[in-house]
N, C-alpha and C positions, 0 to 999 in steps of 0.2 A: 649272632654277633651284634652287639650294640656298641656303636661308636659315633663320634662326631664326623660328619662328612658333608660334602656339597655335591651338586650336580651341575655340569656344564653342558649346554646344548648349542651346537652349531647348526643353525637352520639355513639350508640352502635351497636353491630353486629346484634341485633334483634329488637331494638327499638330506635326511636329518641325522646328524652325528651326535650321539649323546654319550657322556662319560660320567662315571661316579669317581670322585677323588677324595682323598683325605685332606686334611688342612695344610699339608706340606706339598700338595699338588701332585701326589703320586696317584696315577690312574689305577683304580681297583677293578673296574669293569667298563666296557664300552660296547656300543652297538650302533649300526648304521641301517637305516631303512629308507625306502623311497619317500620323498616328500608327498607326492600325490597332490600337487597343487591344483590340478584340474578338477579335483573333487570339492574344492572350496575351502574356505578358512576353517570351518568347523571340523572338517575331516583332518586337516593338517594339525589343528590343535589336539584332536584326539590321538593322532599318531605320536605327537610329542609327549603327551601324557603317558601313553603306553611305553615309550622308550624309557621313561623315568622308572616305571615299575619293573621293566626288564633288567636294567642295570642294578636295581636294588636286589632283585632275585639272584642275579649272577654273583654279586658280591656277598650275598648272604647277610645283609645288614638288616637291622630292625629299627623302627622309628623313622621319622621323616628327616630329609636333608635339612640342614640349617638354612640353606639358601640355594636358589637355582639361578645360574647366570645363563643368559641367552644372547647369542650373537645372531643378528638378522641382517639380510641384505637390504640395500636401499637407504632411503632417507629416514633417519631415526632420531627421535628426541629421547635421549638416554635418561634425562632427569624425570620425565613423565612416563617412561616405559612405553612409548608410543611410536608406531610405525606410520610415517606420513605417506610414503610411497615406496613400494617394493615391486618394480616392474617384472622381475623374474617370478614373482608369486601372483601378480595381478591384484595386489592389495593396496587399498587406499584407506588412510585414517583408521588404523586398527590399534586399540589399546591392549597390546599383547600381554604386557606384564599383569595388568589387572585381570584379564581373562584367565591367565594361567594360575594366578593366585586363587581365584574362585574355584578352579578345578582341583587344585592340589593342596590348598590351605597351607602354602609355604611361601615365604617372601621370594619375589622374583625380581631380578635386575636385568635390564636390557641395554644393549648397545649395538652399534653397527658391527658387522662381522669382521671387517678389515681392522677396525679399531681394536677388537678383541684379539685378532691375530697379532697385532702390534704388542698388546699387553702380554700375550703368551710368549712371544719371542723375547720380550724384555725381562720377564720374570723367570722363565724356564729355558730359554733358547740362546740365540746368538747375542742378545743384548744384555745378558746378565752382568750386573755391576755398572751399567751405564745409566745416567740420569737424563741425558739429552739425546734422544734417539728418534729417527724417522724410519718408519716401516713402509715399504711399498710392495704391493703384490701386482704382478703384471701377468694376466691370463686372458680370459674372455673380455674382461674389462680391466681397469686400473683402479685399485683401491689403496688405502693406506691409513696410517694412524700416527699420531704424534705423542711421544713421551717427553714431557717438558718438566724440568725440576723434579724428576722421578715419578711423575704422575701422568696418567692418561689424560690428555687435554681434550675437553669436550666443547669448549666455547660457551657463550652466553645462551645459545638456543639448544645446547646439548647434542649437536650433531656435527662438530668440527672434524676435520681430517679428510674431507673429500678431495684428496690429492688429484684424482683422475679428472676432476672438473675444473682445474686451472685452465684458463683459456690462453693458448699459445698462438693461434691463428684466428683472428676475429672473423674472417670470411672462409674459414676452413670447412672440412666435412661436417655433416650433421652428427650430433652426438645423441645418445639415447636419453640424455637429460633434457633435450629440447634446444640446447644452445648449439653453437658451432665452434669448431676448432679446439675442443677440449683435448687435454693430454690423452684421455682414453680414446678419442676418435682418431688420434694420430699415431698411437704407439701400442695399442693393445693387440692381442692375437686376432681379434675380430677385425681391427683396422688393417692388419697385415693381409688377412684373407681378402678383405674388400679391395685393397689395392691390386692384388694379384688377379682377381676377377675382372677388374677394370682393364688391366693389361690384356687379358684374354679377349675381352669384348672389343678391344681396339686392334685385334689381330696379332698380338704379341703373346708373351708368356707361354711359349710352347712347352718348355721343360716342366713348368709347374702343372700345366694341363695334362701332360702325359703321366705325371706321377699321381694325378687325381683320376686316372683311368679314363681320361677324355671327357669327364663330366665336371663342369665348372662349379656345380653345386656342392661337390665333394672337396673343393679346395679349402684348406685350413692353414693356420700358421705353421703347423707341422709339415704340411706339404711344401710350403715356402722354404722352411728351414732345410728340408731334405734336398730341394733343388739347389739351394745355395751351397750346401755341403758338397754337392756334385759338381760345383763350379759354374753354375748358371749366373751370369752377371745381373740379370734382371731381378732374380730372387735376392741376390746379395744386396742390391740397391734398396729393395723394400726393407730388408732387415737393417741396413745402415741408416735409413731414414727414421725407422722406429727408434733405434738406439739414440740417434741424434736428438729427437724430441724428448725422449726420456731424460737424457743428460741435461737438456735445457730446462726441463721442468724441475729437475733436482737442483740445478744451479740456483733457481729462484728460491727454493726452500733453504738451501745452504746459506745464501746471502741474507735471507730474512731471519733465520733461526740459529745459525751457527751450531749445528748439532755435532756431537762427537762421533756419532755412528749412524750410518744408513744401512738398514738391513733390507735386502732385495730378495723377494721370493716369487712364486708363481711359475706357471708352465713356460711362459715366454723366456724367462731367465735361464731355463734349461737349454736353450739354444747355445749358450756358452759364450766363448770369447768374442764372437762378433757383436754381441749385445754389450757385454761388460766393457770391452775396449772402447766402444762408441760412447758409452756413458762416461768413462774415465776421461776420454779426450775432451768432452765438453766441459766437465768440471775443471780439469787442469787449465783449459784455455779461457774460461769465462768466470769462474768463481773468484770472489775477492780473496786476496792472499790471507788476510786475517781470518776469514771465515773458513777457509779450507786447511788452515795450519795444523789443526788437531783432528781433522776429519778422517774417518776410516769407512770403507765399504766392506760389507760382509754378506755372504749368502745366508738365507734363512736356514735354520737347523731343524725346525719342528715339522716341516712338510705339511701334510694334510691335518696333522694334529694341532697346528698353531691356534686355529679358531676355537676348538673345543677346550684346549688348555687355557686359553685366554678367558673363555667363559667361566671356567672353574676358578681362575684367579679373581675375576670380577666378583664371583659369589663369596670367595674367601675375604676379599677386601671389604665387602659389605657387612661382615660379621665381626671384623677385628675392632 
Protein backbone atom coordinates (compact mmCIF):
# COMPACT_ATOMS: atom_id res chain seq x y z
CA UNK A 1 0.00 0.00 0.00
CA UNK A 2 1.46 3.35 -1.05
CA UNK A 3 0.02 6.46 0.55
CA UNK A 4 0.97 9.71 2.18
CA UNK A 5 1.68 9.38 5.87
CA UNK A 6 3.70 10.78 8.77
CA UNK A 7 5.31 9.28 11.86
CA UNK A 8 5.10 10.63 15.39
CA UNK A 9 7.56 9.63 18.12
CA UNK A 10 7.11 10.31 21.83
CA UNK A 11 10.58 9.88 23.32
CA UNK A 12 10.49 9.36 27.07
CA UNK A 13 12.93 8.48 29.80
CA UNK A 14 11.63 4.91 30.00
CA UNK A 15 9.89 4.21 26.68
CA UNK A 16 9.76 5.19 23.02
CA UNK A 17 6.20 5.39 21.69
CA UNK A 18 6.00 5.56 17.90
CA UNK A 19 2.92 5.78 15.69
CA UNK A 20 2.28 5.98 11.96
CA UNK A 21 -0.64 8.23 11.00
CA UNK A 22 -2.39 9.42 7.88
CA UNK A 23 -2.69 13.13 7.18
CA UNK A 24 -6.00 13.30 9.09
CA UNK A 25 -4.30 12.10 12.25
CA UNK A 26 -5.71 8.58 12.22
CA UNK A 27 -3.23 6.16 13.78
CA UNK A 28 -2.58 3.22 11.45
CA UNK A 29 0.09 1.47 13.54
CA UNK A 30 1.86 2.03 16.85
CA UNK A 31 4.58 0.42 18.94
CA UNK A 32 6.24 0.98 22.30
CA UNK A 33 9.73 -0.16 23.25
CA UNK A 34 12.01 0.56 26.23
CA UNK A 35 14.16 3.65 25.71
CA UNK A 36 17.33 2.02 26.99
CA UNK A 37 18.82 5.39 27.93
CA UNK A 38 21.58 3.73 29.96
CA UNK A 39 23.00 2.39 26.69
CA UNK A 40 23.77 5.89 25.46
CA UNK A 41 22.45 8.25 22.83
CA UNK A 42 23.45 6.12 19.83
CA UNK A 43 21.52 3.14 21.17
CA UNK A 44 18.42 5.27 21.75
CA UNK A 45 18.68 6.74 18.26
CA UNK A 46 18.94 3.21 16.86
CA UNK A 47 15.82 2.14 18.72
CA UNK A 48 13.91 5.15 17.45
CA UNK A 49 14.93 4.28 13.90
CA UNK A 50 13.82 0.67 14.37
CA UNK A 51 10.40 1.72 15.66
CA UNK A 52 9.84 3.74 12.48
CA UNK A 53 10.54 0.63 10.42
CA UNK A 54 8.31 -1.43 12.71
CA UNK A 55 5.22 0.77 12.26
CA UNK A 56 5.84 0.95 8.52
CA UNK A 57 5.79 -2.84 8.42
CA UNK A 58 2.69 -3.07 10.62
CA UNK A 59 0.76 -0.64 8.44
CA UNK A 60 2.01 -2.22 5.21
CA UNK A 61 3.03 1.10 3.71
CA UNK A 62 5.60 1.67 1.02
CA UNK A 63 7.88 4.64 0.61
CA UNK A 64 9.12 7.04 3.23
CA UNK A 65 7.03 9.17 5.60
CA UNK A 66 6.59 12.75 4.50
CA UNK A 67 7.86 13.94 7.87
CA UNK A 68 8.66 12.64 11.36
CA UNK A 69 7.62 14.57 14.45
CA UNK A 70 9.45 13.91 17.71
CA UNK A 71 8.53 14.94 21.22
CA UNK A 72 11.46 14.85 23.64
CA UNK A 73 11.72 15.57 27.36
CA UNK A 74 13.73 18.44 28.79
CA UNK A 75 14.89 21.76 27.42
CA UNK A 76 14.41 21.84 23.65
CA UNK A 77 15.09 24.38 20.90
CA UNK A 78 12.31 23.46 18.49
CA UNK A 79 13.50 25.78 15.74
CA UNK A 80 16.92 24.12 15.59
CA UNK A 81 15.76 20.60 16.43
CA UNK A 82 18.15 20.63 19.36
CA UNK A 83 17.96 19.19 22.88
CA UNK A 84 19.86 21.38 25.35
CA UNK A 85 19.30 19.21 28.40
CA UNK A 86 17.20 16.11 29.01
CA UNK A 87 17.89 14.94 32.58
CA UNK A 88 15.80 11.78 32.24
CA UNK A 89 17.97 10.73 29.32
CA UNK A 90 21.27 12.15 30.59
CA UNK A 91 21.65 14.16 27.36
CA UNK A 92 23.30 17.54 26.86
CA UNK A 93 23.44 19.48 23.57
CA UNK A 94 22.12 16.80 21.21
CA UNK A 95 21.13 17.87 17.63
CA UNK A 96 18.47 15.15 17.53
CA UNK A 97 16.58 16.25 14.41
CA UNK A 98 19.79 16.44 12.37
CA UNK A 99 20.96 13.02 13.58
CA UNK A 100 17.64 11.39 12.73
CA UNK A 101 17.50 13.01 9.31
CA UNK A 102 20.90 11.52 8.53
CA UNK A 103 19.72 8.08 9.65
CA UNK A 104 16.37 8.06 7.85
CA UNK A 105 16.68 10.63 5.03
CA UNK A 106 13.35 12.12 6.10
CA UNK A 107 12.58 15.64 7.40
CA UNK A 108 12.36 15.62 11.21
CA UNK A 109 10.69 18.20 13.44
CA UNK A 110 11.36 18.28 17.18
CA UNK A 111 9.63 19.86 20.15
CA UNK A 112 9.25 19.38 23.88
CA UNK A 113 7.06 16.40 24.76
CA UNK A 114 4.63 18.44 26.87
CA UNK A 115 4.28 21.00 24.07
CA UNK A 116 3.34 18.21 21.70
CA UNK A 117 0.88 16.74 24.18
CA UNK A 118 -0.71 20.22 24.20
CA UNK A 119 -0.82 20.19 20.41
CA UNK A 120 -2.29 16.68 20.39
CA UNK A 121 -5.07 17.66 22.80
CA UNK A 122 -5.76 20.82 20.83
CA UNK A 123 -5.98 19.14 17.45
CA UNK A 124 -7.48 15.76 18.36
CA UNK A 125 -8.57 15.84 22.01
CA UNK A 126 -10.22 18.03 24.65
CA UNK A 127 -9.14 21.28 23.02
CA UNK A 128 -10.65 20.80 19.57
CA UNK A 129 -12.08 24.05 18.27
CA UNK A 130 -10.22 26.29 20.74
CA UNK A 131 -7.60 28.82 19.76
CA UNK A 132 -6.48 29.98 23.23
CA UNK A 133 -5.60 26.95 25.34
CA UNK A 134 -3.22 25.98 28.11
CA UNK A 135 -2.28 22.35 28.63
CA UNK A 136 -0.78 21.18 31.91
CA UNK A 137 0.33 17.66 32.77
CA UNK A 138 1.00 16.82 36.40
CA UNK A 139 2.80 13.56 37.07
CA UNK A 140 6.43 12.89 38.02
CA UNK A 141 7.03 16.50 37.02
CA UNK A 142 4.85 19.35 35.80
CA UNK A 143 4.91 20.18 32.12
CA UNK A 144 2.73 22.07 29.74
CA UNK A 145 2.21 23.85 26.49
CA UNK A 146 0.54 27.00 25.19
CA UNK A 147 -1.78 27.23 22.21
CA UNK A 148 -2.10 30.93 21.39
CA UNK A 149 -4.02 32.30 18.42
CA UNK A 150 -4.48 28.72 17.26
CA UNK A 151 -0.78 27.90 17.16
CA UNK A 152 1.67 26.16 19.46
CA UNK A 153 3.63 28.98 21.08
CA UNK A 154 7.38 28.33 21.14
CA UNK A 155 8.86 31.73 21.99
CA UNK A 156 11.94 33.46 20.62
CA UNK A 157 14.32 30.70 21.70
CA UNK A 158 11.98 27.89 20.60
CA UNK A 159 11.45 26.35 24.04
CA UNK A 160 8.50 28.20 25.59
CA UNK A 161 5.90 26.49 27.74
CA UNK A 162 7.96 25.43 30.77
CA UNK A 163 4.97 25.86 33.05
CA UNK A 164 6.45 23.64 35.75
CA UNK A 165 9.32 26.04 36.27
CA UNK A 166 7.35 29.11 37.24
CA UNK A 167 8.75 30.11 40.63
CA UNK A 168 6.08 30.37 43.32
CA UNK A 169 8.25 30.18 46.45
CA UNK A 170 11.70 31.81 45.96
CA UNK A 171 13.14 29.99 48.96
CA UNK A 172 11.13 26.81 48.44
CA UNK A 173 12.32 23.26 47.81
CA UNK A 174 15.04 22.48 45.30
CA UNK A 175 13.82 21.74 41.79
CA UNK A 176 15.45 19.43 39.23
CA UNK A 177 16.08 22.48 37.03
CA UNK A 178 18.46 23.87 39.65
CA UNK A 179 16.22 26.63 40.93
CA UNK A 180 14.03 26.66 44.05
CA UNK A 181 10.32 26.85 44.63
CA UNK A 182 9.20 25.94 41.12
CA UNK A 183 5.63 24.76 40.57
CA UNK A 184 7.04 21.30 39.81
CA UNK A 185 8.91 21.19 43.13
CA UNK A 186 5.71 22.07 44.99
CA UNK A 187 2.91 20.18 43.27
CA UNK A 188 4.20 17.23 41.21
CA UNK A 189 3.80 13.61 42.19
CA UNK A 190 7.48 13.64 43.13
CA UNK A 191 6.92 16.66 45.37
CA UNK A 192 4.00 14.95 47.12
CA UNK A 193 6.09 11.85 47.77
CA UNK A 194 8.96 13.98 49.06
CA UNK A 195 6.72 15.75 51.54
CA UNK A 196 5.35 12.42 52.77
CA UNK A 197 8.89 11.09 53.31
CA UNK A 198 9.76 14.25 55.23
CA UNK A 199 6.77 13.63 57.49
CA UNK A 200 7.88 10.07 58.13
CA UNK A 201 11.41 11.19 58.92
CA UNK A 202 9.96 13.66 61.43
CA UNK A 203 8.10 10.85 63.19
CA UNK A 204 4.71 11.35 61.53
CA UNK A 205 3.03 9.99 58.39
CA UNK A 206 2.20 6.61 59.89
CA UNK A 207 -0.72 5.91 57.56
CA UNK A 208 1.32 6.62 54.46
CA UNK A 209 4.23 4.56 55.71
CA UNK A 210 1.95 1.61 56.48
CA UNK A 211 0.57 1.67 52.92
CA UNK A 212 4.16 1.65 51.66
CA UNK A 213 4.84 -1.56 53.54
CA UNK A 214 6.87 0.24 56.19
CA UNK A 215 9.52 1.30 53.62
CA UNK A 216 9.78 5.03 53.04
CA UNK A 217 11.58 4.48 49.72
CA UNK A 218 8.34 2.95 48.39
CA UNK A 219 6.27 6.05 49.14
CA UNK A 220 4.79 7.60 45.99
CA UNK A 221 2.04 10.08 45.21
CA UNK A 222 -0.28 7.10 44.80
CA UNK A 223 0.52 6.04 48.34
CA UNK A 224 -0.36 9.53 49.54
CA UNK A 225 -3.60 9.51 47.54
CA UNK A 226 -4.63 6.14 48.99
CA UNK A 227 -3.95 7.33 52.54
CA UNK A 228 -5.98 10.49 51.92
CA UNK A 229 -8.87 8.46 50.49
CA UNK A 230 -8.79 6.36 53.68
CA UNK A 231 -9.23 9.52 55.72
CA UNK A 232 -5.67 10.30 56.80
CA UNK A 233 -5.48 14.07 57.49
CA UNK A 234 -1.73 14.33 56.92
CA UNK A 235 -2.03 12.84 53.44
CA UNK A 236 -5.03 15.05 52.70
CA UNK A 237 -2.98 18.10 53.67
CA UNK A 238 -0.21 17.11 51.24
CA UNK A 239 -2.72 16.79 48.42
CA UNK A 240 -4.39 20.06 49.41
CA UNK A 241 -1.06 21.89 49.35
CA UNK A 242 -0.21 20.50 45.90
CA UNK A 243 -3.64 21.51 44.59
CA UNK A 244 -3.27 24.99 46.07
CA UNK A 245 0.06 25.59 44.35
CA UNK A 246 -1.28 24.21 41.08
CA UNK A 247 -4.20 26.59 41.33
CA UNK A 248 -1.96 29.57 42.07
CA UNK A 249 0.28 28.69 39.14
CA UNK A 250 -2.74 28.51 36.86
CA UNK A 251 -4.05 31.83 38.17
CA UNK A 252 -0.81 33.46 37.03
CA UNK A 253 -1.28 31.99 33.56
CA UNK A 254 -4.98 32.92 33.44
CA UNK A 255 -4.29 36.53 34.39
CA UNK A 256 -1.45 36.76 31.88
CA UNK A 257 -2.97 34.99 28.87
CA UNK A 258 -6.78 34.95 29.30
CA UNK A 259 -7.20 31.44 27.83
CA UNK A 260 -10.59 30.02 26.97
CA UNK A 261 -9.60 26.51 28.10
CA UNK A 262 -7.17 24.82 30.46
CA UNK A 263 -6.71 21.09 29.83
CA UNK A 264 -5.30 19.13 32.75
CA UNK A 265 -3.77 15.68 32.46
CA UNK A 266 -1.23 13.38 34.07
CA UNK A 267 -1.31 10.84 36.86
CA UNK A 268 -1.72 13.32 39.72
CA UNK A 269 -4.96 14.63 38.20
CA UNK A 270 -6.32 11.08 38.49
CA UNK A 271 -6.50 11.66 42.26
CA UNK A 272 -9.75 13.34 41.38
CA UNK A 273 -11.87 15.87 43.19
CA UNK A 274 -9.38 16.79 45.98
CA UNK A 275 -7.04 18.12 43.28
CA UNK A 276 -9.67 19.59 40.97
CA UNK A 277 -11.57 21.36 43.76
CA UNK A 278 -8.36 22.89 45.12
CA UNK A 279 -7.48 24.26 41.70
CA UNK A 280 -10.97 25.67 41.15
CA UNK A 281 -10.92 27.30 44.57
CA UNK A 282 -7.72 29.22 43.82
CA UNK A 283 -8.89 30.31 40.37
CA UNK A 284 -12.28 31.41 41.70
CA UNK A 285 -10.75 33.42 44.53
CA UNK A 286 -7.64 34.85 42.87
CA UNK A 287 -8.07 35.18 39.09
CA UNK A 288 -9.14 38.49 37.60
CA UNK A 289 -12.84 38.56 36.79
CA UNK A 290 -12.25 39.57 33.19
CA UNK A 291 -9.69 36.79 32.77
CA UNK A 292 -11.83 33.96 34.11
CA UNK A 293 -15.11 35.11 32.55
CA UNK A 294 -14.91 32.70 29.60
CA UNK A 295 -12.51 30.17 31.15
CA UNK A 296 -13.23 26.44 31.20
CA UNK A 297 -11.30 23.59 32.81
CA UNK A 298 -11.35 20.15 31.24
CA UNK A 299 -9.62 16.81 31.77
CA UNK A 300 -7.29 15.62 29.02
CA UNK A 301 -8.87 13.08 26.67
CA UNK A 302 -6.00 11.42 24.85
CA UNK A 303 -4.20 9.91 27.84
CA UNK A 304 -0.87 8.29 26.97
CA UNK A 305 -1.47 8.97 23.26
CA UNK A 306 -1.42 12.78 23.62
CA UNK A 307 2.32 13.10 23.01
CA UNK A 308 2.55 10.76 20.04
CA UNK A 309 -0.55 12.29 18.42
CA UNK A 310 0.91 15.74 18.96
CA UNK A 311 4.14 14.58 17.33
CA UNK A 312 2.11 13.36 14.35
CA UNK A 313 0.29 16.71 14.23
CA UNK A 314 3.65 18.51 14.29
CA UNK A 315 4.78 16.44 11.30
CA UNK A 316 1.52 17.15 9.47
CA UNK A 317 1.84 20.89 10.13
CA UNK A 318 5.35 20.83 8.69
CA UNK A 319 4.16 19.59 5.30
CA UNK A 320 0.97 21.58 4.91
